[in-house]
C-alpha positions, 0 to 999 in steps of 0.5 A: 076657642075658650073665652070668659063666658063661664067666669063672667056667669059666675061673677054676674050670678054670685058676685065673686071676682076671684075665679080660679081655673084648674087643670092637670098634666101627666095624669095618664103618663107612665112616669114622672109627677102629675102637675096641676095649675090654678089661674085667676084672670082679671075679669075687670080688664077689657084686654084680657081676652085679646091679650091671651088670644091663642090660649087654648087646650094645651093639647091643641098647641105646639110646644113653641106656642105653649112656651110663649103663652106661658109667659103671657099668662103668668104676666097677665094673671091676677094670680097663679099656682102650680102643684105637683105630686111625685110618682111614689105618691101616685103609687101610694094613694092613686092618681085621682087623689094625687091629682086633687092634692096637686090642685090643692097645692096650686090653690094654696099658692094663690094671692089673692085666694080663689073664691070659686073654682072651675075644674076641668073634667069631672073632678071635684075637690071634696075637701075644699069648702069653696063653691066649684064647678066641674067642666067637661072639656073645660080647657076648650071652654074656659079661658082660665082652665085653658090657661091652667092647662098650659101652665101645668103642661109647660111646667111638667114638660120642662121637668121631664126634659130636666130629668132626662139628663138623670135617666138618659136611657128612657128618652123622657125629653121626647115622650115626657113619660107617656107610653110611646113605642120608644118608651115601652121599648126602653122599659122592656130593655132596662126595666123601670126607674125611680120615676116610673109609676109602679102601679101603672102597666107595664110596671103594675104592682098592687097598692100596699 
C-alpha cells in the first residue's frame, strides 16, 4: 500500500513542506478528455495515513471505494487541483503534451502552491521550474500520487457518465471511453463522434 515515505524523504532532505503528488486518468482511452490531479497532503498531521487508509492506485479499487475515498481526500488534503484536456487538444498536440498540460492546470489551482512534485510514471514537466521526481508505479508507492489518481479517475468517470447522455449510442457510462468490445462495435456501427480522439486507432488520422 502507498504511504508517505517518499514525501517524508523530500521533507527531511530538502526541508520542503508542500509536496504535490500528480497522476492522470484516461491517457489510453479512445474518447473523452485526459484528466490530471495534483494533491498536497499534510505531513505534520499524525492521522493522515490512518485517515486515508484504503487510498491506493485507483485501478485497484472499485468505483464505490473510489467515490468514498474522493470525499476523504478532498476533505483532508491541504490542497488539490484537477485539470483536463479535451480530445481535440489531444489530437492537435499529442497525448503526452496534453497530459502535461492537464497536470500543469491542476498545479496552478493549488493553494498553497507546491514546492516539490512527485509525478507518476516517467513524465517530467520540463516547463515547470519546481524540483520534481518521476516515480514508476508511483500510485502504488506514494500516498499523494495515489490520492491524485483517485481524484483524476473519479472526475473523469463522472464526466463520461454525464456525456453518455449526449452520445447514448456509444455506452460511455459503461466503458468510460476505453477500447472495449462494446465500444469498438459502436464505433464500427455509428462511426466516431465529437468525443473521439481522431488520432487514435480505430479513428486514426495523421496530425495536421
